[in-house]
C-alpha positions in Angstrom: 105.4 119.8 80.6 107.6 116.9 79.6 106.7 113.3 80.6 108.8 110.3 81.2 108.4 106.8 82.7 110.5 104.7 85.1 109.5 101.0 84.8 110.1 98.4 87.6 109.7 95.2 85.4 107.0 93.8 87.7 106.5 90.1 87.3 102.9 89.2 86.2 100.8 86.8 88.2 101.8 83.2 87.2 104.4 84.9 85.1 108.3 84.9 85.0 111.0 87.3 84.5 110.8 86.6 80.8 107.2 87.9 80.7 108.3 91.0 82.9 111.1 92.0 80.5 108.8 91.5 77.4 106.2 93.8 79.1 108.9 96.3 79.7 109.9 96.3 76.1 106.3 96.7 75.1 106.2 99.7 77.5 109.3 101.3 76.2 108.0 101.2 72.7 104.6 102.4 73.3 106.4 105.4 75.3 108.4 106.1 72.3 105.4 106.1 70.0 103.4 108.3 72.4 105.9 111.0 72.7 107.4 110.4 76.3 110.7 112.0 76.7 112.7 109.2 78.6 112.1 105.6 79.5 114.3 104.6 82.7 114.5 101.3 84.3 115.0 100.7 88.0 117.4 98.4 90.0 116.0 96.3 92.8 117.5 93.4 94.7 116.1 90.5 96.8 112.5 91.2 95.7 111.8 87.5 94.9 109.5 86.8 92.0 107.8 90.3 92.2 110.3 92.8 90.5 112.6 91.4 87.7 114.4 94.9 87.4 117.7 93.8 89.0 120.4 94.7 86.4 119.4 97.9 84.3 122.4 97.9 82.2 121.4 94.5 80.9 117.8 95.4 80.2 118.9 98.9 78.8 121.0 97.2 76.3 118.1 95.1 75.0 115.8 98.2 75.0 118.5 100.1 72.9 118.0 97.3 70.3 114.0 97.4 70.4 113.7 101.4 70.3 114.8 104.1 68.0 114.6 107.5 69.4 113.5 107.7 73.1 116.2 108.4 75.7 116.9 105.3 77.7 118.3 105.6 81.3 118.8 103.9 84.8 116.5 104.9 87.7 119.0 104.2 89.3 122.3 102.4 89.1 123.0 101.9 92.8 126.6 103.2 93.1 127.1 102.2 96.6 127.3 98.4 95.4 129.8 99.2 92.4 133.2 100.4 91.2 132.6 103.8 89.7 134.9 102.8 86.8 132.6 99.7 85.9 129.5 101.9 86.0 131.0 104.4 83.6 132.2 101.4 81.4 128.6 100.0 81.2 127.3 103.5 80.3 129.8 103.7 77.5 128.9 100.6 76.1 125.1 101.7 76.3 126.0 104.7 74.5 127.5 102.7 71.8 124.4 100.7 71.4 122.2 103.7 71.5 124.3 106.8 70.6 123.2 110.0 72.2 120.3 108.6 74.0 121.6 107.4 77.3 120.9 108.8 80.7 123.4 107.8 83.6 121.0 107.7 86.5 123.0 107.4 89.6 121.6 106.8 93.1 122.1 104.5 96.2 120.2 102.3 98.3 121.0 99.5 100.7 119.1 96.2 100.6 118.6 93.9 103.3 121.7 92.7 105.4 121.7 89.3 103.3 121.2 91.2 99.9 124.1 93.7 100.6 126.4 90.8 101.8 125.7 88.7 98.7 126.4 91.9 96.5 129.6 92.3 98.4 128.6 95.8 99.6 130.3 97.3 102.7 127.5 98.8 105.0 130.0 100.3 107.4 130.9 103.6 105.4 131.9 106.2 107.8 130.7 109.1 105.7 128.0 107.8 103.2 127.5 111.5 101.6 130.9 112.1 101.0 131.5 108.5 99.7 128.5 108.9 97.3 129.7 112.2 96.0 133.2 110.8 95.3 131.7 108.0 93.4 129.5 110.2 91.4 132.3 112.4 90.4 134.5 109.5 89.5 131.6 108.0 87.1 131.4 111.4 85.4 135.2 111.9 85.1 135.6 108.5 83.6 132.8 108.9 81.2 134.0 112.4 80.0 137.7 111.4 80.0 138.2 114.4 82.2 140.9 113.3 84.7 143.8 115.7 84.8 147.1 114.7 83.3 149.2 112.9 85.8 146.3 111.3 87.6 146.3 107.6 88.0 143.3 107.3 85.7 144.1 109.9 83.2 145.2 107.3 80.5 142.0 105.1 81.2 139.7 105.5 78.1 136.1 104.3 78.0 134.9 102.8 74.3 131.6 104.7 73.3 129.9 106.5 70.5 131.0 109.7 69.0 127.8 111.1 69.8 126.6 113.1 73.0 128.1 111.5 76.2 125.8 109.8 78.6 123.9 112.6 80.5 124.5 112.3 84.4 121.5 112.6 86.7 121.7 112.4 90.6 118.6 110.5 91.8 117.5 110.5 95.5 114.7 111.0 98.1 116.0 113.4 100.6 117.4 116.9 101.0 120.9 115.6 101.5 120.9 113.9 98.1 119.5 117.0 96.5 122.3 119.3 98.3 124.8 116.8 96.9 123.4 117.2 93.3 123.6 120.9 93.9 127.1 121.0 95.1 128.3 118.8 92.0 126.1 121.1 89.6 124.3 118.2 88.3 120.9 117.4 87.3 118.7 116.2 89.9 115.6 113.8 90.1 113.5 113.6 93.3 111.6 110.2 93.9 108.3 111.6 95.4 106.8 108.2 95.4 109.3 107.2 98.2 109.1 110.6 100.7 106.8 113.0 99.1 106.7 115.0 102.2 110.3 116.0 101.4 109.8 117.1 97.8 109.6 120.9 98.4 112.5 120.9 101.0 114.7 118.7 98.7 114.4 121.1 95.7 115.0 124.0 98.0 118.3 122.3 99.2 119.2 121.6 95.5 118.7 125.2 94.5 120.4 126.5 97.7 123.4 124.4 97.2 123.7 124.6 93.6 127.1 125.5 92.0 127.6 125.9 88.5 129.5 122.8 87.6 133.3 122.3 86.9 132.5 118.6 86.2 132.2 117.8 82.5 128.5 116.7 82.1 127.3 119.3 84.7 125.1 122.1 84.2 125.2 125.9 84.6 121.6 126.2 86.1 119.6 123.9 88.3 117.8 121.3 86.3 115.2 119.1 88.0 112.8 116.5 87.3 110.3 114.7 89.8 109.0 111.0 89.9 105.6 110.7 91.0 103.5 107.4 91.6 100.4 108.0 89.2 97.7 106.0 87.5 95.3 107.3 84.9 92.0 105.6 83.6 88.8 106.8 81.8 87.4 108.2 84.9 88.4 109.6 88.4 86.7 106.6 90.2 88.2 103.8 88.0 91.8 105.6 88.4 91.2 105.5 92.2 90.3 101.7 91.9 93.6 101.0 90.2 95.4 103.1 92.7 94.2 100.7 95.4 97.2 98.4 94.5 99.8 101.1 95.1 98.0 102.1 98.5 97.9 98.4 99.7 101.5 97.9 98.7 102.6 100.8 100.8 100.7 99.5 103.8 102.3 96.1 103.3 105.8 97.8 103.3 105.1 99.6 106.4 104.3 96.2 108.1 107.6 94.9 106.7 106.1 92.9 104.0 108.2 93.3 100.9 108.3 91.4 97.6 104.4 91.1 97.2 102.0 92.9 95.0 98.3 92.5 95.4 95.8 92.3 92.8 93.3 95.1 92.6 90.6 92.8 94.3 93.1 92.0 97.0 94.1 95.4 97.6 90.6 96.8 98.0 89.9 94.0 100.4 93.2 94.8 102.5 92.2 98.5 102.3 88.6 97.9 103.3 87.2 99.9 100.3 88.0 101.4 97.1 90.3 104.7 97.8 88.7 107.9 97.2 89.6 109.8 94.1 92.5 112.0 94.4 91.2 115.5 94.8 91.4 117.6 91.6 93.1 120.5 93.6 95.5 119.5 96.2 95.8 121.7 99.5 99.1 123.6 99.9 101.8 121.2 101.2 99.6 118.1 100.5 101.6 115.8 98.4 100.0 112.0 98.4 102.4 109.2 98.0 100.3 108.0 94.9 98.0 109.9 93.0 95.2 109.0 90.2 92.7 110.4 88.1 91.1 110.7 84.5 93.4 112.5 81.9 92.2 115.9 82.7 92.5 115.3 86.4 95.5 113.8 86.6 97.2 116.2 83.9 96.1 119.0 86.3 97.6 117.4 89.2 100.9 117.0 87.8 101.1 120.5 86.7 100.5 121.3 90.3 103.0 119.1 91.7 105.5 120.2 89.1 104.9 123.8 89.8 105.2 123.2 93.3 108.8 122.2 93.0 109.8 124.4 90.1 110.4 121.6 87.4 109.0 121.2 84.0 109.3 117.4 83.6 107.5 114.6 85.6 108.6 111.0 85.6 105.8 108.5 85.9 106.2 105.5 88.2 103.3 103.3 89.2 102.3 100.0 90.9 99.5 98.5 88.7 98.3 94.9 88.9 97.8 94.5 85.3 100.1 95.2 82.4 97.3 96.2 80.0 96.0 98.8 82.7 99.6 100.3 82.9 99.7 100.6 79.2 96.2 102.0 78.9 97.3 104.6 81.9 100.4 105.6 79.8 98.1 106.4 76.6 95.5 108.2 78.4 98.0 110.4 80.4 99.9 111.1 77.2 96.8 112.4 75.6 95.6 114.2 78.6 98.9 116.1 78.8 99.1 116.7 75.0 102.2 114.9 74.2 103.0 114.9 70.4 103.3 111.2 69.2 106.3 110.3 67.2 
């Protein structure tokens, strides 16, 4: 099983965006040393001083200079806010900075009405799925210079390296996004930390709708990855304690409280107790929104979930209050899975 990481650039307590980005760089460099396959960064808007990951294209450019071999990508660039040509240009620029190492993760998400208005996003799209598919096709066509002769955009060229063109991925958390990825014949990454209950249905939709791609950058057979909220520690009990931050954060979001992350102690207080360790074996159909465990336990859990949806790569996302705990989690998990250090 291959492992990758998606990083949200959380702002540490009493810290700033500068500290968040420094931590992201350190995490990327560690992931490269430990043998992780990819390091993606997220895009969130209007999260106040909690998450600094607002502009993946800028952060990826910096990470390109601070790493040597790990694949870098967006998890995801939110296409509903931008022009496809501009998005293709930014991935072309990133490829020139890190030749052959760039993943073009393409997704969509609305923020609050104020955020979308500030971004200039039109929320009144008549057919969101059709609009999203058209934008994905446009990004890929621009990146691969595959518009046919006579098309209005056929003469537009994007500067990049002469290495492998950025690899497009469709990111989503629903059967509709999975079906869209299948119809386009592109790679698909499902965000199980958002809607874990839809994971199996989404991958079924992806495979049912899959068509060998006519798009440049597509694939001949389904290729998927699942993103899971997971944290690792020396023991199952300590890992469950760290998972309290994610559990409490989910409950805050359910109450409409966004832009805040509790400490471990605050999270345990809000939950009323330390969460139980994640069972070593999950019941059929059971897919927690967050999981935790020792290296052995968590490795087994990830294999179970990957097998359930038929993928051989898992992307790790987590909400951990302390950066040192996050780095320790990455190291312990890499050892548990048996990654080969670079």
